C-alpha positions as CSV (number, residue, x, y, z in Angstrom):
1,X,10.7,-45.3,-5.3
2,X,12.6,-43.4,-2.6
3,X,11.5,-40.0,-1.9
4,X,14.3,-37.3,-2.7
5,X,16.4,-36.4,0.5
6,X,16.5,-32.9,1.5
7,X,20.1,-31.9,2.0
8,X,19.7,-28.3,2.4
9,X,16.9,-25.8,2.6
10,X,18.0,-21.9,2.0
11,X,16.4,-18.5,1.3
12,X,17.1,-18.9,-2.3
13,X,16.9,-22.9,-3.0
14,X,16.1,-26.4,-2.0
15,X,18.5,-28.8,-2.6
16,X,17.7,-32.5,-2.8
17,X,19.5,-35.8,-3.4
18,X,17.7,-38.3,-5.6
19,X,19.7,-41.3,-6.8
20,X,23.0,-40.2,-8.5
21,X,21.8,-36.5,-9.0
22,X,21.5,-33.4,-6.9
23,X,18.4,-31.1,-7.9
24,X,18.9,-27.4,-7.0
25,X,15.3,-25.9,-7.0
26,X,15.0,-22.1,-6.6
27,X,12.1,-21.1,-4.6
28,X,9.7,-18.3,-5.1
29,X,9.8,-15.3,-2.9
30,X,5.9,-14.2,-2.1
31,X,7.2,-10.6,-1.7
32,X,8.0,-10.4,-5.3
33,X,5.8,-9.4,-8.2
34,X,5.0,-13.0,-9.8
35,X,6.3,-11.9,-13.4
36,X,9.5,-10.2,-11.7
37,X,9.9,-13.3,-9.5
38,X,9.9,-15.6,-12.5
39,X,12.4,-13.5,-14.4
40,X,14.8,-13.4,-11.5
41,X,14.5,-17.2,-10.9
42,X,15.1,-18.0,-14.7
43,X,18.0,-15.3,-14.8
44,X,19.9,-16.6,-11.6
45,X,19.2,-20.2,-12.6
46,X,20.7,-19.7,-16.1
47,X,23.7,-17.8,-14.8
48,X,24.6,-20.5,-12.2
49,X,24.0,-23.2,-14.8
50,X,26.4,-21.6,-17.4
51,X,29.2,-21.0,-14.9
52,X,28.8,-24.6,-13.8
53,X,29.4,-25.8,-17.5
54,X,32.1,-23.6,-17.8
55,X,33.9,-24.6,-14.6
56,X,33.3,-28.2,-15.2
57,X,35.5,-27.9,-18.3
58,X,38.3,-26.5,-16.4
59,X,38.2,-28.1,-12.8
60,X,36.5,-30.9,-11.0
61,X,32.9,-29.5,-10.6
62,X,29.6,-30.9,-11.4
63,X,28.2,-30.3,-15.0
64,X,24.6,-29.7,-15.1
65,X,22.2,-31.9,-16.9
66,X,19.5,-30.5,-19.5
67,X,16.2,-29.7,-17.7
68,X,13.2,-28.0,-19.2
69,X,12.4,-26.3,-16.1
70,X,13.6,-22.7,-15.8
71,X,14.3,-23.0,-11.8
72,X,15.9,-26.2,-11.5
73,X,19.6,-27.3,-12.0
74,X,19.9,-31.1,-12.1
75,X,23.5,-32.1,-11.5
76,X,25.8,-35.4,-10.6
77,X,25.8,-36.4,-7.2
78,X,29.6,-36.0,-5.8
79,X,30.2,-38.7,-3.5
80,X,32.8,-37.7,-1.2
81,X,33.9,-36.0,1.9
82,X,33.1,-32.4,2.6
83,X,36.2,-30.3,3.3
84,X,34.7,-28.3,5.9
85,X,34.1,-31.6,8.1
86,X,37.3,-33.5,7.1
87,X,40.0,-31.4,6.2
88,X,42.1,-32.1,9.0
89,X,41.9,-35.6,8.9
90,X,42.9,-35.8,5.3
91,X,46.3,-35.1,3.5
92,X,45.5,-31.2,4.0
93,X,48.7,-30.3,2.3
94,X,48.1,-31.8,-0.9
95,X,44.5,-30.7,-0.8
96,X,45.6,-27.1,-0.3
97,X,47.8,-27.4,-3.2
98,X,45.1,-28.6,-5.4
99,X,42.6,-25.7,-3.8
100,X,45.2,-23.0,-5.0
101,X,45.6,-24.6,-8.6
102,X,41.9,-24.7,-9.1
103,X,41.3,-21.3,-8.2
104,X,43.9,-20.1,-10.5
105,X,42.2,-22.0,-13.2
106,X,38.9,-20.4,-12.7
107,X,40.5,-16.9,-12.3
108,X,42.5,-17.1,-15.6
109,X,38.9,-17.8,-17.2
110,X,37.4,-14.8,-15.2
111,X,35.4,-17.1,-13.3
112,X,34.7,-15.6,-9.7
113,X,33.5,-18.3,-7.4
114,X,31.9,-15.9,-5.1
115,X,31.5,-18.4,-2.1
116,X,35.0,-20.1,-1.5
117,X,34.6,-22.2,1.8
118,X,35.5,-25.4,2.6
119,X,32.0,-26.2,2.9
120,X,31.8,-25.9,-1.1
121,X,34.7,-28.3,-1.6
122,X,34.5,-31.9,-1.8
123,X,37.3,-34.6,-1.7
124,X,36.5,-37.7,-3.6
125,X,38.5,-40.9,-2.9
126,X,40.1,-41.4,-6.0
127,X,42.1,-38.1,-4.8
128,X,40.1,-35.6,-6.8
129,X,38.9,-32.2,-5.5
130,X,35.6,-30.7,-6.7
131,X,34.3,-27.3,-6.3
132,X,30.4,-27.1,-5.8
133,X,27.9,-24.3,-5.5
134,X,28.4,-21.4,-7.9
135,X,25.1,-19.7,-6.7
136,X,27.1,-16.6,-5.8
137,X,29.7,-17.0,-9.0
138,X,30.2,-14.3,-11.7
139,X,32.3,-13.5,-14.5
140,X,34.6,-10.6,-14.0
141,X,38.1,-9.9,-15.4
142,X,38.6,-7.5,-12.3
143,X,41.8,-8.1,-10.1
144,X,39.7,-6.9,-7.0
145,X,37.2,-9.6,-7.5
146,X,39.9,-12.3,-7.9
147,X,41.4,-10.8,-4.8
148,X,38.2,-10.9,-2.8
149,X,37.6,-14.5,-3.8
150,X,41.0,-15.4,-2.3
151,X,40.3,-13.6,0.9
152,X,37.1,-15.5,1.3
153,X,38.8,-18.9,1.6
154,X,41.5,-17.4,3.8
155,X,38.8,-16.2,6.2
156,X,37.1,-19.7,5.7
157,X,40.2,-21.5,6.9
158,X,40.7,-19.4,9.8
159,X,37.2,-19.4,11.0
160,X,36.7,-23.3,10.4
161,X,40.5,-25.0,10.5
162,X,42.2,-22.6,12.9
163,X,44.9,-25.2,13.8
164,X,46.0,-25.5,10.2
165,X,44.9,-22.6,8.7
166,X,48.1,-20.5,8.2
167,X,50.0,-23.6,6.5
168,X,47.1,-24.3,4.2
169,X,46.9,-20.3,3.2
170,X,50.5,-20.6,2.3
171,X,50.3,-23.6,0.1
172,X,47.0,-22.2,-1.5
173,X,48.7,-18.9,-2.3
174,X,52.3,-20.7,-3.4
175,X,50.0,-22.8,-6.0
176,X,47.7,-20.1,-7.1
177,X,49.6,-19.9,-10.5
178,X,47.4,-17.4,-12.2
179,X,48.7,-15.3,-15.0
180,X,47.7,-12.3,-13.0
181,X,49.2,-13.8,-9.6
182,X,51.4,-10.7,-8.8
183,X,48.7,-8.2,-9.2
184,X,46.1,-10.5,-7.4
185,X,48.3,-11.0,-4.5
186,X,49.1,-7.4,-4.2
187,X,45.3,-6.5,-4.4
188,X,44.6,-9.2,-1.6
189,X,46.9,-7.4,0.7
190,X,44.8,-4.2,0.3
191,X,41.5,-6.2,0.6
192,X,42.9,-7.4,3.9
193,X,44.2,-4.1,5.2
194,X,40.8,-2.6,4.4
195,X,39.3,-5.5,6.4
196,X,41.3,-4.6,9.4
197,X,40.5,-1.0,9.5
198,X,36.8,-1.2,8.9
199,X,35.9,-1.0,12.5
């Protein structure tokens, strides 16, 4: 049987691909007290698993499978193109539309992704957009948190997809049809203003 392929090795977790599944294994931190370490890993894994379960009912995102380990999330492998490497080569206008709609659905259910970059988005051949990696996500009703989420995707587009970022941003915001759209976009302007005058 082939060994699981390591896809990513971060400070928080090791992500492997095995068959039709992705396995996210949160790693222990030697500097933490063992009991505290176990508790933190269990809490963070459970939180991310719950967010994925909620998100997968609203948008395309991997729905985790049952596991007995408190440090592991097992989820279906999404076979497609990572947008960070392919957005310019694809129908980016259509994809931007889907990004805006998906973010609105999450926000209307108070789910903050926390790491909205094109590295965490996959475009599947049957024209479906998937959001992955809710490791920094959380539940919040705050308009500020929703505005920061939008600010993150705008920053990511400018950094990674400079030639098309303005067009993509415009389409995303036009299709961000959240019930709090007006308030969130007003707050987004304030978040961006703060960012410009930080230095």
